[in-house]
Each structure stands twice: as C-alpha cells, then as structure tokens.
C-alpha positions as CSV (number, residue, x, y, z in Angstrom):
1,M,-155.1,-35.6,-97.3
2,K,-151.7,-37.0,-98.3
3,L,-148.3,-35.4,-98.0
4,Y,-145.4,-36.7,-100.0
5,D,-142.6,-36.0,-97.6
6,M,-139.0,-36.5,-96.6
7,E,-138.2,-36.1,-92.8
8,L,-135.1,-34.1,-93.2
9,S,-136.4,-31.7,-95.9
10,G,-137.0,-28.2,-94.6
11,N,-139.4,-27.5,-97.3
12,C,-141.5,-30.5,-96.2
13,Y,-141.2,-29.4,-92.6
14,K,-142.9,-26.1,-93.5
15,I,-146.0,-28.1,-94.4
16,R,-145.9,-30.4,-91.4
17,L,-145.6,-27.4,-89.1
18,L,-148.5,-25.5,-90.7
19,C,-150.7,-28.7,-90.5
20,A,-149.8,-29.1,-87.0
21,L,-150.7,-25.4,-86.1
22,L,-154.0,-25.8,-87.9
23,G,-154.8,-29.2,-86.4
24,L,-154.9,-31.0,-89.8
25,K,-154.5,-34.7,-90.0
26,Y,-152.9,-36.2,-93.1
27,E,-151.2,-39.4,-94.3
28,K,-147.5,-39.0,-94.6
29,I,-146.0,-40.8,-97.6
30,P,-142.2,-41.0,-97.4
31,V,-140.3,-40.3,-100.6
32,D,-136.7,-41.7,-100.7
33,L,-134.6,-39.0,-102.5
34,W,-131.4,-41.1,-102.0
35,Q,-133.0,-43.9,-104.1
36,G,-134.3,-41.4,-106.7
37,Q,-138.0,-42.0,-106.0
38,H,-138.7,-38.3,-106.7
39,K,-137.6,-38.8,-110.3
40,S,-139.6,-42.0,-110.9
41,A,-142.3,-42.0,-113.6
42,A,-144.9,-42.5,-110.9
43,F,-143.7,-39.5,-108.9
44,L,-143.4,-37.4,-111.9
45,Q,-147.0,-37.8,-112.4
46,L,-147.6,-36.0,-109.2
47,N,-144.9,-33.4,-109.7
48,P,-143.4,-32.9,-113.2
49,R,-140.5,-31.0,-111.5
50,G,-139.6,-34.1,-109.4
51,Q,-139.6,-32.3,-106.1
52,I,-141.0,-32.7,-102.7
53,P,-143.3,-31.8,-101.0
54,V,-146.5,-32.6,-102.8
55,L,-149.9,-32.5,-101.3
56,E,-153.1,-34.3,-102.3
57,D,-156.4,-33.1,-100.9
58,N,-159.9,-33.8,-102.1
59,G,-158.8,-34.2,-105.7
60,A,-156.4,-31.2,-105.5
61,L,-152.7,-32.0,-106.4
62,I,-150.4,-29.3,-105.3
63,W,-146.6,-29.0,-105.5
64,D,-144.1,-26.4,-104.3
65,S,-143.9,-25.6,-100.6
66,S,-145.1,-21.9,-100.9
67,A,-148.0,-23.0,-103.0
68,I,-149.0,-25.6,-100.5
69,L,-148.8,-23.1,-97.6
70,V,-151.1,-20.7,-99.6
71,Y,-153.6,-23.5,-100.2
72,L,-153.7,-24.8,-96.6
73,A,-154.0,-21.2,-95.2
74,R,-156.9,-20.3,-97.5
75,Q,-158.6,-23.7,-97.4
76,Y,-158.3,-24.4,-93.6
77,G,-156.8,-21.4,-91.8
78,D,-158.1,-18.3,-90.2
79,E,-157.5,-15.2,-92.3
80,H,-154.4,-14.1,-90.3
81,W,-152.4,-16.9,-91.9
82,L,-152.9,-15.3,-95.4
83,P,-154.6,-11.9,-95.2
84,L,-157.0,-11.0,-98.0
85,A,-156.4,-7.3,-97.9
86,P,-154.0,-6.2,-100.8
87,K,-151.2,-4.7,-98.6
88,P,-150.7,-7.4,-96.0
89,M,-151.2,-10.1,-98.7
90,A,-148.5,-8.5,-100.8
91,A,-146.2,-8.3,-97.6
92,V,-146.7,-12.0,-97.2
93,M,-145.7,-12.7,-100.8
94,Q,-142.6,-10.5,-100.2
95,W,-141.4,-12.7,-97.4
96,L,-142.3,-15.9,-99.3
97,S,-139.9,-14.5,-102.0
98,V,-137.2,-14.1,-99.4
99,S,-137.8,-17.7,-98.2
100,Q,-137.3,-18.9,-101.8
101,N,-134.3,-16.8,-102.5
102,E,-131.8,-15.7,-99.7
103,L,-133.0,-18.5,-97.4
104,L,-133.2,-21.2,-99.9
105,Y,-130.1,-20.5,-102.0
106,G,-128.2,-19.3,-98.9
107,L,-129.1,-21.2,-95.7
108,A,-130.7,-24.3,-97.3
109,R,-127.9,-24.8,-99.7
110,A,-125.2,-24.3,-97.1
111,R,-126.9,-26.9,-94.9
112,A,-127.2,-29.3,-98.0
113,A,-123.4,-28.8,-98.7
114,L,-122.4,-29.5,-95.0
115,K,-125.0,-32.2,-94.1
116,F,-125.6,-34.0,-97.4
117,K,-122.3,-33.2,-99.3
118,R,-124.1,-31.4,-102.0
119,P,-121.8,-29.5,-104.5
120,W,-122.5,-25.9,-103.4
121,D,-120.0,-23.2,-102.5
122,I,-120.5,-23.2,-98.7
123,E,-119.0,-19.8,-98.0
124,Q,-120.9,-18.1,-100.9
125,C,-124.2,-19.7,-99.7
126,Q,-123.5,-18.6,-96.1
127,A,-122.9,-15.1,-97.2
128,H,-126.1,-15.1,-99.2
129,G,-128.0,-16.5,-96.3
130,K,-126.6,-13.9,-93.8
131,Q,-128.0,-11.2,-96.2
132,G,-131.4,-12.6,-95.9
133,L,-131.0,-13.0,-92.1
134,A,-130.0,-9.3,-91.9
135,V,-133.2,-8.2,-93.6
136,L,-135.3,-10.4,-91.3
137,E,-133.5,-9.1,-88.2
138,Q,-134.3,-5.5,-89.2
139,Q,-138.0,-6.4,-89.6
140,L,-138.2,-8.5,-86.5
141,S,-136.4,-5.9,-84.4
142,A,-139.5,-3.7,-84.6
143,N,-142.2,-6.4,-85.1
144,P,-143.2,-9.6,-83.3
145,W,-144.0,-11.3,-86.6
146,L,-143.0,-10.6,-90.1
147,I,-146.5,-9.1,-90.9
148,G,-148.7,-7.6,-88.3
149,D,-149.3,-8.8,-84.8
150,Q,-150.0,-12.5,-85.6
151,P,-148.0,-15.2,-87.4
152,T,-148.7,-15.8,-91.1
153,I,-147.5,-18.3,-93.7
154,A,-144.6,-16.0,-94.3
155,D,-143.2,-16.8,-90.8
156,I,-143.7,-20.5,-91.4
157,A,-142.0,-20.3,-94.7
158,C,-138.9,-18.4,-93.3
159,Y,-138.7,-20.3,-90.1
160,S,-137.7,-23.7,-91.3
161,Y,-134.3,-23.0,-92.7
162,I,-133.6,-20.2,-90.2
163,A,-134.2,-22.6,-87.4
164,L,-131.8,-25.0,-89.2
165,A,-129.2,-22.4,-89.6
166,P,-126.7,-24.1,-87.2
167,E,-126.7,-27.0,-89.7
168,A,-125.7,-24.5,-92.3
169,G,-122.8,-23.4,-90.2
170,I,-124.3,-20.1,-89.1
171,D,-124.7,-19.1,-85.5
172,L,-127.8,-17.1,-84.8
173,A,-126.3,-15.4,-81.8
174,D,-125.6,-12.5,-84.0
175,F,-129.4,-12.1,-84.7
176,P,-131.1,-11.5,-81.3
177,A,-134.4,-10.4,-82.8
178,I,-134.5,-13.6,-84.9
179,R,-133.8,-15.6,-81.9
180,E,-136.6,-14.1,-79.9
181,W,-139.0,-14.7,-82.9
182,T,-137.9,-18.4,-83.0
183,K,-139.0,-18.6,-79.3
184,R,-142.4,-17.2,-80.3
185,M,-142.7,-19.7,-83.1
186,Q,-141.9,-22.6,-80.8
187,A,-144.4,-21.4,-78.3
188,L,-147.3,-21.5,-80.8
189,P,-150.0,-24.0,-79.8
190,G,-149.5,-27.2,-81.7
191,Y,-146.0,-26.5,-82.7
192,V,-143.9,-29.4,-83.7
193,G,-140.1,-29.4,-84.5
194,M,-137.9,-31.5,-86.5
195,A,-134.4,-33.1,-86.3
196,G,-131.8,-30.4,-86.3
197,I,-133.9,-27.6,-84.7
198,A,-132.9,-26.8,-81.2
199,E,-135.4,-25.2,-78.8
200,Q,-134.5,-21.6,-77.9
201,A,-133.9,-21.2,-74.2
202,D,-135.2,-18.2,-72.3
C-alpha cells in the first residue's frame, strides 16, 4: 500500500490516522506541493484533479480523502467504521458532507490563510467553520461519537481540521462537547497525532 502524502495536510492526516487505528502498514510517498509536484504529468496520472492524498492498494488507485476512508473502512475495518445498515450509513455520509463543506471551507481554509498565506477571507472562513462546529457541538452534547456508540470514519473525517482549529484562529474552549470528543479520539488504541494538534488535558 502506498500513500501519496504531505505531512501538514489535514486531509492526508485523516488517512494516516485511520491506517494507524486499523494497524495498516503503508509506504509514505511525500508530495511537495510547494514545488508543484501535485500538478506534474506523473502525478496527474494518479489523480487528474492534482490533489492529495492518493492511495494505491493492490491495483486500486483511489483519490479524495473521503473516498479513501470509505475504501479502507470497507476493505480492512470492522463494520462499525462504516455501518452497512442504511440509516447509520446515511448518517456517516451526512457527517462526511460536513467535513467537506463547513469544516473544509471554514476551518481548513482559515488555517491555510493564516499558516500558508493562502488568499482566503479569514473572517468569513472562521464564521463558516464555527457554523459547522456548532452543529457538531449539538450532536456531541448528547452522543459520545457522531454516530452510535463507536467511532466511524465520520469522526475521523471531522476530527482532523477540528483538532487543528487553533491554527485556524479558533478557540475550542467555546465547544466543551467537542473538546471531550477530541479526548476520546486521542485515547483510541493506535492513535497518532500530527504537528499542530495539541493533546487535550483532562
């Protein structure tokens, strides 16, 4: 298994985290975005969108972080990571949508603007991100995980940029249920962090 990866990418971290929780070994292939490697002809053969992460596994070539999470969960994980029953499966997809909307266009873009000087409107992105955080706070105030009583790939997908929220200029102190959830995430067997994610104190 090969993962085309960048260490500071929250989307790549989602894949590294799930692999760690599933005990999967893989070859990490760094992609230098600053040098434009993701737009090279060779890389575009892997992903015509020119984005990371990309996963190669037994002849399968998969791009997009949500798609890779779905693949890994179904190929290697227990059913709780991606339930097969229609209702919980649909619930997972709802939270994957949040991760690719409010959290991506909000938290991730605010972080990119502050940390990497990307040309996003920081205040607008932060406001959008806080809307997503409010939705998660409501859900997690009544539930230990986003769906059911065990973590799913929905938790993995949402965790990365929420855990990196301080780098987006957003204090999670206003979201106590989310803070407790991040503690539960960090307590999962096999958990690995990344630069910019602080461990939540008890």
